[in-house]
C-alpha positions as CSV (number, residue, x, y, z in Angstrom):
1,X,0.0,0.0,0.0
2,X,2.9,2.4,0.8
3,X,4.4,1.8,-2.6
4,X,1.1,2.7,-4.3
5,X,0.9,5.9,-2.2
6,X,4.4,6.9,-3.2
7,X,3.6,6.4,-6.9
8,X,0.5,8.6,-6.5
9,X,2.4,11.2,-4.7
10,X,5.2,11.2,-7.3
11,X,2.6,11.6,-10.2
12,X,0.9,14.5,-8.3
13,X,4.3,16.2,-7.7
14,X,5.1,15.9,-11.4
15,X,1.8,17.3,-12.4
16,X,2.2,20.3,-9.9
17,X,5.6,20.9,-11.4
18,X,4.2,21.0,-15.0
19,X,1.6,23.6,-13.8
20,X,4.3,25.7,-12.2
21,X,6.5,25.7,-15.3
22,X,3.4,26.5,-17.4
23,X,3.9,23.5,-19.6
24,X,0.3,22.6,-18.7
25,X,-2.7,25.0,-18.6
26,X,-6.2,24.3,-17.5
27,X,-8.9,24.5,-20.1
28,X,-12.6,24.2,-19.7
29,X,-15.6,23.9,-22.1
30,X,-15.9,27.7,-22.3
31,X,-12.4,28.3,-23.6
32,X,-11.6,25.1,-25.4
33,X,-12.7,26.5,-28.8
34,X,-10.5,29.5,-28.3
35,X,-7.5,27.4,-27.4
36,X,-7.9,25.1,-30.4
37,X,-8.3,28.1,-32.7
38,X,-5.2,29.7,-31.3
39,X,-3.2,26.5,-31.9
40,X,-4.7,26.1,-35.4
41,X,-6.4,22.9,-34.5
42,X,-10.0,23.9,-34.3
43,X,-11.0,22.5,-37.7
44,X,-9.2,19.2,-37.1
45,X,-10.9,18.8,-33.8
46,X,-14.4,19.9,-35.1
47,X,-14.1,17.4,-38.0
48,X,-13.3,14.5,-35.6
49,X,-9.8,14.2,-37.1
50,X,-8.1,14.3,-33.7
51,X,-7.5,11.0,-32.1
52,X,-6.0,10.2,-28.7
53,X,-2.3,9.7,-29.2
54,X,-2.5,6.9,-26.6
55,X,-5.6,4.8,-27.3
56,X,-6.5,6.1,-30.8
57,X,-10.1,7.0,-29.8
58,X,-11.7,10.0,-31.5
59,X,-11.4,13.0,-29.1
60,X,-14.5,15.2,-28.8
61,X,-15.6,17.9,-26.4
62,X,-17.2,15.3,-24.2
63,X,-14.0,13.2,-23.8
64,X,-11.3,15.9,-24.3
65,X,-8.4,15.4,-21.9
66,X,-5.4,17.4,-23.2
67,X,-3.6,18.7,-26.3
68,X,0.2,18.9,-26.4
69,X,2.8,19.7,-28.9
70,X,5.6,17.4,-30.0
71,X,8.0,19.5,-32.2
72,X,5.7,21.0,-34.8
73,X,2.8,18.6,-34.4
74,X,-0.1,18.8,-32.0
75,X,-1.5,15.7,-30.4
76,X,-4.8,15.1,-28.5
77,X,-5.4,12.9,-25.4
78,X,-8.8,11.7,-24.3
79,X,-9.9,11.9,-20.7
80,X,-9.2,8.3,-19.9
81,X,-7.0,8.1,-16.7
82,X,-4.7,5.6,-18.3
83,X,-4.0,7.8,-21.3
84,X,-3.4,10.9,-19.2
85,X,-1.2,8.9,-16.8
86,X,0.9,7.5,-19.7
87,X,1.5,11.1,-20.9
88,X,2.5,12.3,-17.5
89,X,5.0,9.5,-17.2
90,X,6.9,10.5,-20.3
């Protein structure tokens, strides 16, 4: 049980650090469209061309988890805990 708690604590610490360094920003339903437009990804998202980079499920407003940039390409993540955890462990 203690090992599980240490893993949870480590993931939480990593997430807090990402927020502090502004590599992660919170987005809600009200400003998601604005963020996607700013990133040039609004049409791709609206046309259901965005798939979760982890599980390959189509990402919609209902299951949006995150968007991140890898070099010049943007990738989406769904809201599945496993997909988000995989991303945070990279």
